[in-house]
Each structure stands twice: as structure tokens, then as C-alpha cells.
Biotite code that builds the C-alpha atoms (Angstrom):
import biotite.structure as struc

atoms = struc.array([
    struc.Atom([-0.074, -0.204, 0.162], chain_id="A", res_id=1, res_name="UNK", atom_name="CA", element="C"),
    struc.Atom([1.422, 3.423, -0.925], chain_id="A", res_id=2, res_name="UNK", atom_name="CA", element="C"),
    struc.Atom([1.664, 6.340, 1.312], chain_id="A", res_id=3, res_name="UNK", atom_name="CA", element="C"),
    struc.Atom([-1.232, 8.220, -0.673], chain_id="A", res_id=4, res_name="UNK", atom_name="CA", element="C"),
    struc.Atom([-3.701, 5.178, -0.323], chain_id="A", res_id=5, res_name="UNK", atom_name="CA", element="C"),
    struc.Atom([-2.870, 5.341, 3.459], chain_id="A", res_id=6, res_name="UNK", atom_name="CA", element="C"),
    struc.Atom([-3.968, 8.795, 3.644], chain_id="A", res_id=7, res_name="UNK", atom_name="CA", element="C"),
    struc.Atom([-7.143, 8.294, 2.117], chain_id="A", res_id=8, res_name="UNK", atom_name="CA", element="C"),
    struc.Atom([-7.905, 5.681, 4.559], chain_id="A", res_id=9, res_name="UNK", atom_name="CA", element="C"),
    struc.Atom([-6.740, 7.983, 7.311], chain_id="A", res_id=10, res_name="UNK", atom_name="CA", element="C"),
    struc.Atom([-9.021, 10.826, 6.027], chain_id="A", res_id=11, res_name="UNK", atom_name="CA", element="C"),
    struc.Atom([-11.906, 8.106, 5.778], chain_id="A", res_id=12, res_name="UNK", atom_name="CA", element="C"),
    struc.Atom([-11.622, 7.209, 9.510], chain_id="A", res_id=13, res_name="UNK", atom_name="CA", element="C"),
    struc.Atom([-11.435, 10.921, 10.494], chain_id="A", res_id=14, res_name="UNK", atom_name="CA", element="C"),
    struc.Atom([-14.685, 11.489, 8.633], chain_id="A", res_id=15, res_name="UNK", atom_name="CA", element="C"),
    struc.Atom([-16.401, 8.567, 10.220], chain_id="A", res_id=16, res_name="UNK", atom_name="CA", element="C"),
    struc.Atom([-15.340, 9.558, 13.831], chain_id="A", res_id=17, res_name="UNK", atom_name="CA", element="C"),
    struc.Atom([-16.771, 13.036, 13.401], chain_id="A", res_id=18, res_name="UNK", atom_name="CA", element="C"),
    struc.Atom([-19.989, 11.650, 11.656], chain_id="A", res_id=19, res_name="UNK", atom_name="CA", element="C"),
    struc.Atom([-20.378, 9.141, 14.719], chain_id="A", res_id=20, res_name="UNK", atom_name="CA", element="C"),
    struc.Atom([-20.207, 12.262, 17.123], chain_id="A", res_id=21, res_name="UNK", atom_name="CA", element="C"),
    struc.Atom([-22.664, 13.942, 15.370], chain_id="A", res_id=22, res_name="UNK", atom_name="CA", element="C"),
    struc.Atom([-25.017, 11.389, 15.239], chain_id="A", res_id=23, res_name="UNK", atom_name="CA", element="C"),
    struc.Atom([-24.929, 10.698, 18.742], chain_id="A", res_id=24, res_name="UNK", atom_name="CA", element="C"),
    struc.Atom([-25.672, 14.375, 19.539], chain_id="A", res_id=25, res_name="UNK", atom_name="CA", element="C"),
    struc.Atom([-28.406, 14.603, 17.056], chain_id="A", res_id=26, res_name="UNK", atom_name="CA", element="C"),
    struc.Atom([-32.041, 13.919, 17.928], chain_id="A", res_id=27, res_name="UNK", atom_name="CA", element="C"),
    struc.Atom([-34.227, 11.677, 15.612], chain_id="A", res_id=28, res_name="UNK", atom_name="CA", element="C"),
    struc.Atom([-35.122, 14.020, 12.800], chain_id="A", res_id=29, res_name="UNK", atom_name="CA", element="C"),
    struc.Atom([-31.287, 15.167, 12.689], chain_id="A", res_id=30, res_name="UNK", atom_name="CA", element="C"),
    struc.Atom([-30.297, 11.592, 12.584], chain_id="A", res_id=31, res_name="UNK", atom_name="CA", element="C"),
    struc.Atom([-32.618, 10.580, 9.793], chain_id="A", res_id=32, res_name="UNK", atom_name="CA", element="C"),
    struc.Atom([-30.906, 13.756, 7.656], chain_id="A", res_id=33, res_name="UNK", atom_name="CA", element="C"),
    struc.Atom([-27.712, 12.244, 8.396], chain_id="A", res_id=34, res_name="UNK", atom_name="CA", element="C"),
    struc.Atom([-28.654, 8.771, 7.153], chain_id="A", res_id=35, res_name="UNK", atom_name="CA", element="C"),
    struc.Atom([-30.324, 10.025, 4.132], chain_id="A", res_id=36, res_name="UNK", atom_name="CA", element="C"),
    struc.Atom([-27.021, 11.642, 3.410], chain_id="A", res_id=37, res_name="UNK", atom_name="CA", element="C"),
    struc.Atom([-25.161, 8.415, 3.176], chain_id="A", res_id=38, res_name="UNK", atom_name="CA", element="C"),
    struc.Atom([-27.503, 6.724, 0.882], chain_id="A", res_id=39, res_name="UNK", atom_name="CA", element="C"),
    struc.Atom([-26.559, 9.351, -1.885], chain_id="A", res_id=40, res_name="UNK", atom_name="CA", element="C"),
])
């Protein structure tokens, strides 16, 4: 695996951790909007 691929994976995990925090803080309607964004 090249260094460029590793950066992409690291960035992906960083994004997922951020979304996890947002999801945990959100109410039901906000959670639905977050999940709808994943479908696209």
C-alpha cells in the first residue's frame, strides 16, 4: 500500500469519527437527515 492510499484511509476514518459524534448528539429527525445523506 502506498502512502497516498494510507492517507485516504486515515481521512476516511477521521470523517467517520466526526459523523459518529454528530449522530450521537442528534435528535431523531437530525439522525434521519444524516442517514439520508449516506444513501446518496
